[in-house]
C-alpha positions as CSV (number, residue, x, y, z in Angstrom):
1,M,-6.5,-18.7,7.8
2,P,-8.0,-16.7,5.1
3,I,-7.9,-13.1,5.4
4,R,-10.7,-11.8,6.5
5,I,-12.1,-8.0,4.9
6,L,-14.5,-5.6,5.8
7,I,-16.1,-3.8,2.5
8,A,-17.2,-0.6,3.1
9,D,-18.4,1.9,0.9
10,D,-21.5,3.9,0.4
11,H,-22.4,2.3,-3.0
12,A,-24.6,-1.2,-2.9
13,V,-23.6,-2.0,-6.4
14,V,-20.0,-1.7,-5.5
15,R,-20.2,-3.9,-2.1
16,S,-22.2,-6.2,-3.8
17,G,-19.4,-6.6,-6.9
18,L,-16.2,-6.5,-4.7
19,R,-17.6,-9.4,-2.6
20,A,-18.4,-11.1,-5.4
21,L,-14.8,-10.5,-6.9
22,L,-13.0,-11.6,-3.2
23,R,-15.1,-14.6,-3.4
24,A,-13.1,-16.2,-6.1
25,D,-10.2,-16.2,-4.4
26,P,-10.5,-18.8,-1.3
27,D,-7.2,-16.9,0.7
28,L,-9.9,-14.0,1.3
29,E,-13.3,-14.3,3.1
30,V,-15.4,-11.0,3.2
31,V,-17.2,-10.6,6.8
32,D,-19.3,-8.4,5.8
33,E,-20.7,-4.7,4.8
34,A,-20.8,-1.0,5.7
35,K,-22.5,1.6,4.2
36,D,-20.7,5.0,5.8
37,G,-18.1,5.2,8.7
38,M,-20.4,5.4,11.4
39,E,-21.3,1.6,10.2
40,T,-17.8,0.2,9.5
41,L,-16.5,1.2,13.1
42,R,-19.3,-0.1,14.3
43,L,-18.6,-3.5,12.2
44,V,-14.5,-3.7,13.0
45,E,-15.3,-3.5,17.1
46,M,-17.4,-6.1,16.7
47,L,-15.8,-8.2,14.0
48,H,-12.8,-7.6,14.3
49,P,-11.7,-7.8,10.7
50,D,-8.1,-8.3,9.4
51,M,-8.4,-5.7,6.7
52,V,-10.8,-2.8,5.7
53,L,-11.5,-2.2,1.9
54,L,-12.0,1.7,2.5
55,D,-14.1,4.4,0.4
56,I,-12.6,7.3,0.3
57,T,-16.2,9.2,0.0
58,M,-18.3,8.1,2.2
59,P,-21.2,10.0,4.1
60,P,-21.2,11.3,7.0
61,E,-17.4,11.8,7.3
62,N,-15.0,10.9,4.5
63,G,-12.7,7.3,4.7
64,I,-10.1,9.4,5.6
65,K,-11.2,10.5,9.0
66,T,-12.5,6.9,9.9
67,A,-9.4,5.8,8.8
68,K,-8.0,7.9,11.3
69,Q,-10.2,6.8,14.2
70,L,-9.7,2.8,13.2
71,K,-6.0,3.1,13.6
72,E,-6.4,4.7,16.5
73,K,-8.7,2.2,18.2
74,H,-7.2,-0.8,16.1
75,P,-3.0,0.0,15.3
76,E,-2.5,-3.2,13.7
77,L,-5.8,-3.2,11.1
78,I,-4.7,-2.6,7.4
79,V,-6.8,-0.3,5.6
80,L,-6.1,-0.2,2.4
81,F,-8.3,3.1,0.1
82,L,-10.6,2.0,-2.9
83,T,-11.1,5.2,-4.4
84,M,-12.1,7.0,-7.8
85,H,-9.6,10.0,-7.0
86,E,-7.0,10.4,-8.1
87,D,-5.6,13.1,-6.8
88,E,-2.0,13.1,-4.9
89,S,-3.2,15.6,-1.7
90,L,-5.7,12.9,-1.6
91,L,-3.1,9.9,-1.5
92,H,-1.0,11.7,0.7
93,E,-3.3,12.5,3.5
94,A,-5.1,8.7,2.9
95,L,-1.1,7.6,4.1
96,R,-1.2,9.8,6.9
97,A,-3.8,8.7,8.2
98,G,-2.7,4.8,8.2
99,G,-3.7,3.2,4.6
100,A,-1.8,0.7,3.6
101,G,-2.2,1.4,-0.2
102,Y,-4.4,3.3,-2.4
103,V,-5.9,1.5,-5.3
104,I,-8.1,3.5,-8.1
105,K,-12.0,1.6,-9.0
106,R,-10.9,2.0,-12.7
107,A,-7.8,-0.6,-11.7
108,D,-8.6,-4.3,-13.3
109,E,-9.4,-6.6,-10.7
110,S,-6.2,-8.8,-10.1
111,E,-4.6,-5.8,-9.3
112,I,-6.9,-5.3,-6.7
113,I,-6.7,-8.7,-5.4
114,Q,-2.4,-7.8,-6.0
115,A,-3.2,-4.6,-3.9
116,I,-5.1,-6.9,-0.8
117,H,-2.2,-9.6,-1.3
118,A,0.8,-7.2,-1.2
119,V,-0.8,-5.0,2.1
120,S,-1.5,-8.5,4.2
121,H,2.5,-8.8,4.1
122,G,3.2,-5.8,5.2
123,D,4.1,-3.9,1.8
124,I,2.8,-0.5,0.9
125,Y,0.7,-0.5,-2.6
126,V,0.2,2.7,-4.7
127,H,-1.8,2.1,-8.1
128,P,0.7,2.9,-10.8
129,A,-1.3,5.8,-12.2
130,M,-0.6,7.6,-9.0
131,T,3.3,6.7,-8.2
132,R,4.0,8.1,-11.8
133,A,2.7,11.1,-11.1
134,L,4.6,11.6,-8.0
135,L,8.1,10.8,-10.3
136,H,7.0,13.6,-11.9
137,Q,8.2,16.3,-9.3
138,P,11.5,17.2,-8.9
139,V,13.0,15.0,-6.7
140,T,14.5,17.0,-4.1
141,T,15.2,15.6,-1.0
142,E,12.2,16.0,1.5
143,H,9.9,14.2,-2.0
144,R,12.5,11.1,-1.6
145,R,11.6,10.6,1.5
146,G,8.2,10.8,0.8
147,L,8.8,8.7,-2.2
148,Q,10.3,6.2,0.5
149,A,7.5,5.9,2.4
150,V,4.9,5.6,-0.4
151,V,5.8,3.5,-3.2
152,L,8.8,1.2,-2.1
153,T,7.8,-2.4,-0.6
154,R,9.2,-4.0,2.7
155,R,11.6,-6.2,0.3
156,E,12.7,-3.2,-1.8
157,L,13.8,-1.6,1.9
158,D,15.4,-4.5,2.7
159,V,17.5,-4.8,-0.7
160,L,18.4,-1.2,-0.9
161,R,19.8,-1.5,2.9
162,L,22.2,-4.2,1.5
163,L,22.6,-2.2,-1.6
164,A,24.0,1.0,0.4
165,K,26.4,-0.9,3.0
166,G,28.2,-2.7,0.4
167,N,26.9,-5.8,-0.3
168,T,26.7,-7.2,-4.4
169,N,23.3,-8.5,-5.5
170,R,24.9,-12.5,-5.2
171,Q,25.7,-11.7,-1.3
172,I,22.3,-10.0,-0.8
173,A,20.4,-12.9,-2.4
174,G,22.3,-15.7,0.1
175,L,20.9,-13.2,2.6
176,L,17.7,-12.8,2.0
177,G,17.1,-16.3,0.7
178,L,16.3,-14.7,-2.9
179,S,17.4,-15.4,-6.8
180,M,19.6,-13.4,-8.1
181,R,17.3,-12.5,-10.6
182,T,14.4,-11.6,-8.0
183,V,17.3,-9.1,-6.7
184,E,18.0,-7.6,-9.2
185,N,14.8,-6.8,-10.6
186,H,14.3,-5.5,-7.1
187,R,17.1,-3.3,-8.0
188,A,16.1,-2.7,-11.4
189,N,12.7,-1.6,-9.2
190,L,14.3,0.9,-6.9
191,M,15.9,2.8,-9.6
192,G,13.2,2.8,-11.8
193,K,10.8,4.5,-8.6
194,L,13.1,7.0,-7.9
195,G,14.8,7.9,-10.7
196,L,18.1,6.5,-9.6
197,V,20.6,5.8,-11.8
198,S,23.3,4.1,-10.3
199,R,25.0,2.7,-7.4
200,V,26.3,5.4,-5.8
201,E,23.1,7.6,-5.5
202,L,21.3,4.6,-4.0
203,V,23.7,5.3,-1.7
204,N,23.2,8.6,-0.8
205,Y,19.4,8.1,-0.9
206,A,19.7,5.4,1.9
207,E,22.0,8.4,3.9
208,E,19.8,11.0,3.4
209,N,16.3,8.8,4.6
210,N,18.3,7.5,7.6
211,L,18.2,4.1,6.1
212,L,21.9,2.8,7.0
């Protein structure tokens, strides 16, 4: 079954471009377009899409307020923000509102498709430029909790938990049905995203964030 997507953006040219882009992927289906928050709410009620590709700057209320309303009524709905704003405070607001991802409009077309598929599988997707901005902050315990919520994918969390429990890469590969190389890649990604350099630091991070 294709992923059924509602495009919500107040610019017709953006909606048209996104529709053309998504049509090129046989696993994606555009069910309709909305030009503002009120129309987005109405169309979600009527069409029951799997996902809303949502702009932040939309009248009469911004996309973050719309996302909160959507998630209150439809908690299973996936909301992926597509925005021009490279603003860290907006990123945090968007994720707190229930957004599963935050993609910048200047992103390559392939990244938009990648983000859609990632969040459809339960992962959280954040544009790399925003991830780097988060990592430039001091790595306090509270900030690490934020990083865990924003950056790590579901599979990376699985690997982190198993590493923290003392499993080897080979054991993790067997438990998760992955190749050794894939586990090694996940471990490297964890180190890079969290700014950690050793297994001990990974264990401490998992303990601080109640992941064990």
